[in-house]
Structures are given as C-alpha cells and as structure tokens.
C-alpha positions in Angstrom: 65.6 27.4 66.0 63.4 30.1 67.6 62.4 31.4 64.1 61.1 28.0 63.2 59.0 27.8 66.4 57.4 31.3 65.9 53.7 31.2 65.0 52.8 32.9 61.8 50.0 35.4 62.3 48.1 35.6 59.0 46.2 38.6 60.2 49.4 40.7 59.9 49.8 39.9 56.2 48.3 42.4 53.8 45.5 41.1 51.5 45.9 42.0 47.9 42.9 42.1 45.7 42.3 42.9 42.0 39.2 44.6 40.8 38.0 47.0 38.1 34.8 49.0 38.6 34.3 51.4 35.7 31.9 54.3 36.4 31.3 55.1 32.7 30.0 52.8 30.0 32.4 52.0 27.2 30.3 53.6 24.5 30.3 56.9 26.4 34.1 57.1 26.6 36.0 59.1 24.0 37.6 57.1 21.2 41.0 58.2 19.9 42.3 57.1 16.5 45.1 59.6 15.8 47.5 61.9 17.6 45.2 65.0 17.0 42.3 63.3 18.9 44.7 62.2 21.7 45.9 65.8 22.0 42.4 67.2 22.1 41.4 64.8 24.9 44.6 65.5 26.8 44.3 69.3 26.4 40.7 69.3 27.6 41.8 67.4 30.7 45.0 69.4 31.4 44.9 72.0 34.2 45.3 75.2 32.2 46.5 77.1 35.2 49.7 75.0 35.2 50.1 74.2 31.5 52.6 77.0 31.0 53.9 77.0 34.6 55.2 73.6 35.5 55.9 70.3 33.7 53.5 67.4 34.4 53.7 63.8 33.1 50.4 62.0 32.5 49.4 58.6 31.2 46.2 57.9 29.1 44.8 54.4 29.6 43.1 52.9 26.6 41.0 49.7 26.1 41.3 47.4 23.1 39.0 49.6 21.0 41.1 52.7 21.8 38.5 54.2 24.1 39.9 56.3 26.9 39.6 54.5 30.3 41.1 57.4 32.1 44.0 59.8 32.4 46.3 59.8 35.5 48.9 62.4 36.5 52.1 60.5 37.3 54.3 63.4 38.3 54.4 67.1 38.7 57.7 68.9 38.4 59.2 72.3 38.0 59.5 74.7 35.1 62.2 72.7 33.3 61.3 69.0 34.0 59.6 66.3 36.0 60.6 62.9 37.2 59.0 59.9 35.5 58.9 56.6 37.5 58.3 53.8 35.0 56.9 51.6 37.7 54.2 54.1 38.5 53.3 54.4 34.8 52.8 50.7 34.4 51.3 50.1 37.8 48.6 52.6 36.9 48.1 51.0 33.5 47.8 47.5 34.9 45.5 48.6 37.8 43.3 50.4 35.3 43.0 47.3 33.1 44.5 49.2 30.1 45.3 47.3 26.9 47.6 50.1 25.7 48.8 53.6 26.9 49.7 57.0 25.6 52.2 58.9 27.7 52.3 62.7 27.7 53.9 65.7 29.2 53.8 69.4 28.7 56.6 71.9 28.0 55.8 75.1 29.9 58.0 77.0 27.5 55.8 76.1 24.6 58.7 74.6 22.7 57.5 71.3 21.2 60.9 69.9 20.3 61.6 66.8 22.5 64.8 66.9 24.6 67.2 64.0 24.8 65.8 63.1 28.2 62.3 63.0 26.6 63.6 60.6 23.9 65.4 58.4 26.5 62.3 58.0 28.7 60.1 57.3 25.7 62.5 54.5 24.5 62.5 53.0 28.0 58.8 53.1 28.4 58.3 51.5 25.0 60.7 48.7 25.9 59.0 48.0 29.2 55.6 48.1 27.4 56.7 45.4 25.0 57.8 43.1 27.8 54.5 43.6 29.6 52.4 43.2 26.3 51.1 46.7 27.2 52.1 48.9 24.2 53.0 52.5 24.4 51.2 53.9 21.3 52.5 57.4 21.5 54.2 60.1 23.6 52.6 63.5 23.1 54.2 66.8 24.2 51.4 69.2 25.0 51.5 73.0 24.8 48.8 75.7 24.5 49.7 76.1 20.9 49.8 72.5 19.7 51.5 69.2 20.2 54.4 66.9 19.2 53.7 63.2 18.5 56.6 60.8 18.8 54.6 58.3 16.8 53.8 60.7 13.9 57.5 61.7 13.8 58.7 58.0 13.7 60.4 58.2 17.1 58.7 55.2 18.6 
C-alpha cells in the first residue's frame, strides 16, 4: 500500500526530445548513386592512420535523394575484427533522420573478401532495416587498394 501512496516526482523523469539541426544545406552534401561514389566518400572520411591498423565499422546516413547526411563510427576494434551493435547502427540512423543507410568496415589486411561474420551481420542489418522501413542499401568493405560492395555482388 505504501507504493500507491508515494508521490511521483516528475522532475526525476528524463525528458526525451527529438530534433534535427543540419549544419550543411542539402545541395552542398555529396550525392551518391553507386558503390564507387560511396567508397570515394567513405575513403576520404576514413582515418588513414588506422585504415591498415585496426578494423572500424561505420554507417553512412542518406536522405531520400541519396545525399550524405553524415558518417558515424559505430565501433573500433582490433586487427582482426570489431563488434557491431545493431541497436547503435539504427539508433544513429533514426536520430540522424536518415531515409536509408550504407554500412561499411575496413579490412586492415587489405583482403576484400567478406568473412562469414561479415555476411551474417549484413543479413541481420538488412532484416532489421526492412522492419524499420530504413533500408540498408549496401555494405562496403574498404581498403587502401579498393573496395567490395555487397550490393554489386548480389549479397544483399
């Protein structure tokens, strides 16, 4: 009965707000229409000091016109892998008002062949994206010598 009589203090409840405040006009953002353009934007953004050192997983947020809203690093790992939290990928995309996303990671070895783990996380993210009506358009593996596109290879 004590619980019923307790006074609820609304000042102890967190306020949640939604907002979107872009700093760059839409017409000034890069537009991507193919995997080569996505790779070029990703590669220019990537920290070259770590590209061949440690694996990073990033998400590119796109608007409805495929203009890049931003790129966010989701995780930084070691020489042979990194952990990908699907909740962080989609929380970032939703917070950034993305209409679609491209996920990416690098292979420090330079090997562009996706691992079974790469394929598994890609399938999982694609499934979640379908449920959220926030499609994963591609998964790009980045290296200093080139890229691998899951979409181009029919793996989505």
